[in-house]
N, C-alpha and C positions, 0 to 999 in steps of 0.2 A: 366393166363390168360383165359378170358371169353370163351364161347363157341360162342360169337357171332365174337371175336376177330379171334379166331383160324380156323373160318370158312372165315371170309371175309377179315380183315387185314394181317393176316401173312404171304398168299401166292401172296400178290401184286406185289412186287416186286423180288420173290423168283425164277422165272422161274416155279414155279406148274405150271401143264396142264392137262386137264379132260375134256372129253366131258360128258356134263350134259342131261339128257332125263326127261324134265317137264311136263309142260300138253302137250297135247294130240297133236303130230307132232310138238311140241317146242323143240329146242334144243340150247343149249350154248356151242360152243367151247371155254373155258377158256384156255386163252393164259396171256401175257404180256399183253395183251388186248381182249377183249372177241368179239367173233361173234355170233350173234344170227340167227339161221337157223329155218324158219319156214314151214312147209310141208302144203299141199293142196291137194285133187285128182289131181287138175289139173297141179302143178307144184311147186315151192318152191321160197320165197322170202328169200333175205340174208339182215339183219340189221347190219350195220359196216361191212366195207369189211377188216379192218385190216391193219397192215404194207404191203409193197412190197415183204420184205423177208418172210414172213408169207402164202404169196400165193398158193405156192404150198402145203404146210400143210393144209392149208382151204379146199382148192379142193379135196385133198386125204380123208379129214374126211368127206366131202359132200359126199361126193361116196362111202363111205362106210354105208351110210345111204339110200341112193335113187337113181337110176339112174334118176326120173323126171328131166324135163328141169328148168333152174334157169330163172325166169320168170322177177324177178324186184332184183336190189341192189338198198339197202336204206343207204343214209350217214345220220347216226347219228348225224354228225356234218361234218365239213372240215379239223379236223387236220391229222397230218400225220399219224396217226396210227390207223385211223378210216378210209380212204377213199383210200385208196392205193394199196391194194390188190386184186382190181378188175381187171386189164388186164389177170389176169391168170384165172379168173374165165369165163371171155370171150373167151379167148382161150381154154378153156374146153369145154364152149359151140360150138364151131367152131366145134373142134374136133370130137362131138359128131353130128353135124349135127341139133343142136337146134337152136332155134331163139335166136337171141343176145338178152339178157336182158336188161331190160330198167332201165335204172339209174336214181334215184328219189333222190333231195334234196332239202333244203330250196333256196330261191331265193339269197341267199347272199354267198352261197360257190362260184360261178362262181368268184365274186369279189375277194373271199380269192385264191381261184387258181393263179387269174391273180397275185395279188400281193405276192405269195410265188414265184412266176417265177420271177417277178422283181426283188425280194430280195435273190434269192437263195443261194450266198456266204453267206449273213448275216445268214440265217435261219440254214445252216450248219455250221457256227459256233458256234452258241448258243445252238443249240441242242449237238454240242461236246462238250459244259460246263452242260448242263443240265444231259447229262445221260451219263457222261464219256466215251464217243466214240473214239476210236483210229481214228488217221489219215490215216490209210488204210481201213477203212469201210466208206462204203456212210453214211451219215450223215441225210441226208434229202433228199426224196423221189422227182425224176427229171422226171417221167411220171404222166401225169395227164387226166382223164377220167372224164371229164364234163358230167354233168345231163343231160339228155334227157326233163326228168320230174321235172318241178318247184312247191314248194309247197310254197303259200303265206304264210297263217297263218293255216290253216287245209286243210287234204284232206283226201278222203277216196278211199281204193282200194281194189276190190273183188279178194280174191286169191282163186277161185274155192267156197268152202265151209267155207272159212275163211275171216273174214273182218278186215282190216290193216287200222285203224284210227291213221293219221299222226297230232300230233301238234306241233305249234312251242312254244317255248320260250327263253326267253335268260339268260343264265348263263355262263357257262366257255366260249361261244360262242356266236354271237349273229347269229349264222346260225345252231342252236341247234334244234333238232327234236326229239322228243320221241314218242314211237309205242305202241298203246293200242288196244290188241287183244281181243274183249268183249267175242266169242267163248270161250274161254281159259282163260280168267280172268287174262291177262297177262300185263305187262308193259316193255317193250324194252327202257331203259331211257338213254343207252349211258352215255356219263360222267358226268350225273345227281347225279350219285351215283357214289364213288369208292372207299368206304371202309375208307375215311382219311377224314380229315379235309376239305370241297372243295378247289379244285386249282384256288381261285380267288388270284388275284394282284401277280403271278408269275412276278418273278424278270426281264423278259427276253420279255415277251409277249406282246400285246397289249392290250385294256381295258377289264373286265369282268365284271359279273354283279351281285351284291349279293343280291339286293330285289328280283330280278326278278327269281333268282334262290329259293328263298326262296318261291317264288309265286308257281312256278313251280313244286316244293316238294310236296304243301299242293294239287295242282290241282290232281296230281299222287295219293296222299292217297285219295282224293274224290272219287277215281274211285275205291277202296278198293281190291285193286289186292291181290289175290290169290299168283301170282310167279311174282318178281320182279328181271327182267333182267340188270344188272350194265353195264358200259362200263369196269371196273375192278375188278377182287375179286371176290368172290363168291356168286352164285344166293342168294336171299331172298326168302323164303315161310310161306307163311301164314299171312293172310290179318292182323291181331292185331300186329303182328311181322314186316310187311313192314310200317304200320303206325305209331308206334311206332318211328320206325328207320326215315323216311322222316321228321314227324312233329319236332322229336328232332331237327334234323340239323337245319331244318326251323327256328326253337325258335334260334337257336345259331346263323345263319344269320343275323337275326330279328335284336336280342339284340346289336352285333357288331354294324349293321346300327343305331341304334336308339342312341346309342353312339357318335359314331360320328355326327351325326347332332346334338344332343344336343351342344357339345362343342366346334363344329363350330358356332353354334346359339349364346353360352356363349363368343365369341370373341377369342379363344384359336387357337393357330396356330400350324401346323404339329406335331412339333418335342413335346409339351405338350401331344398332341393327342396319339402319338406313344406312350408315357412314362405313358398313365395315364389309359388307357383303360384298362376295367377287362374283363377275361374270367372266368366264373364262376364254379365252380367245377363240377356242374350239367354236362357241356359241357367236361372240361378237364380231367373228369375220365369215359365219354362214349366213349364204342369201336366202335361209327358210327365216334367220332371226333378224331382218334389220328391224331398227327401230323405227320404222315409220308411222305405226299407229300403235299400238301398243310398245311398252317401254319395259327392260328390268325393275326398272327403279316402282314401277307401277305395281308391276306381279309382286315383289316384296312388301309393298303398302296391302296387297290385296292379302297376300298372307298372315300380316300381324294383325289384319280386321279378323281374320277366320280364326286366329290361336288365341289373340290376347285383347283384352280390355282394352277402354280408351286409356285408361291414367297411363302417364306417360313416365313415371316414375318418381316426378318431382311435387311434394309436397306443395309448393306453392301454387301449383297449377291443379290443384282440387276444385278449390274454391277461387279462382283467381279474381283480382279486381279489373273492373273495366279497364280494357284498353286504351281508351284517353285519359285517365288518370294517371296508369303507369308513364306515359308518354308524357302528360305535363310534369310530372315527378323529374325526369329525367332532362327534358329540357330545361327546365327550370337550374339543375347541377351543374348544366355544362354553359350557364349564362345564356340562354336564348338559342334560336332556333339558327341564327346566321351562321354558326360555326358547326352547327349541324349540316345544314344546305352545304357549305364549303366543301365539307368535309366528302360529302357526297358525291361531290362533282369530281373531286380528288381521284376516288374510290374509281368511278366510272372511267374516267379517264386512264386509269391505270389497270382496265379491264377487268376490276374486281365488282362487275355488277350486281351479282346476287347479293353482297353486303352490302354498296350503293341502295339496294331497294329498303333494305331492313333500317336503314337510317332515316330514308323519307319518309317510312311507313311510319316512325314518330311525330313526325312535322303533321304528316295528313290525318293522324289519330287523334292529336293534341287541337286540333282545329285551328295552327296557329295563324298569323296574317299572312305569311309566307307560304300558306297552303296551295295557292293556286301556282305558284314557282316550283314547289314542289312536284305538285303534280303533273304538271308539264314535262319535269324533269325523267320523274318516273316514266308517264307514257312514253318519252326518248328511250330510255333503258330497255323496256319493255319490246320494242321493236326490232332494236336492235339484235335484244335476246332470240326474239322470231324469225328472224333472218338467218340464224346458224340452228336453229331446231328444227332436227330431222323429222321428228314425233310430229304428225300431223293434230292429234289432240293438245300434246304442251304447246305448239305454235299459235294454234289456236286460241286458244287457253290468254296466252300471253297478249296477243291482238286486238282479243276481247276487252281484257284489262285495260289496254292503253287507250283503245276507243271509250270506256266508260269517263276513264279519267279526263281525257279531251273534252267530252259532253258535260262535265262537272264543272271543268275550267272557262267553258264558255258562258254557263250559268254566273 
């Protein structure tokens, strides 16, 4: 394992926690999600406010550093793990008799919060699948602290003797800000850096922005930071290392973007693009692009969604028949589900797990009498695939599918 991987990728989802003291008055509380704490003579700014259940820990660690008031809480973006520890910070200020901190975010954050509130049951459901959250544990925030100050594209805050320069760029979200502290040569970049292949094309989530993400990393590198504080994983220190890291990931994203654009211009349809794009060795072996969360296949899906409509090139799929009807016709042609089930077992034994899943789906969709048997076999295959899958998102989707199938079989 390389030094970069051991410092960055390995602790990403391991529960590893540490307080890093970096540039003068700049600290990063590394947890599952990172919180940046910037001190000045007059007070403190917090960049990224963490998850709701991390709020008490954030306040505890903050108060082990300083008794100064928190003057600003800045949302790097509006995702659930970056903007919802705020109530505990506000409670701490009130308890201490400090003025209420000003909440700062990009102009699109309120719209995101409104969408989350409209779709809370859905957000709960997909978070349970993506993160394997048990049913008895809340899976999504229900308390929202909207921003007091809105950032359009750029904004500068004077925090005593420290300058906070906020820059908007699209990447994992449309409401993303990154922070440049010129006096400390420090960039707080939230999820523009996560020690993984960028989380583009998340199977559950709304559109993300590949080319703009690359451009943001290039802009960050152009400032030659000595310290870069990511949204997840360990900090990066040293301008040369940071420039190399940012530009490597930028090149990887531009490489995929150009391939998709070229193939679309050549008249290729999504399935062919997804089967034929290349992920060069330079990127597949990079410690900055490990597919432990995002995945290059997901990035290509994001690019197709950004550049292409939902039609896949096959007129049969324009107004498709119900899956169950198609499955019943196919099973009738092969004279029953027994042959399909047996063939599925053979394929699974040969290690052709994905193909076995497609055959089992015919039995499940048709609602045949062998449905429970097919469901059990599919669950076993999904669990086997999950054991070998490096991407947390993909692995948890496979495990969630297996769990749902076993629940149906038990019923």
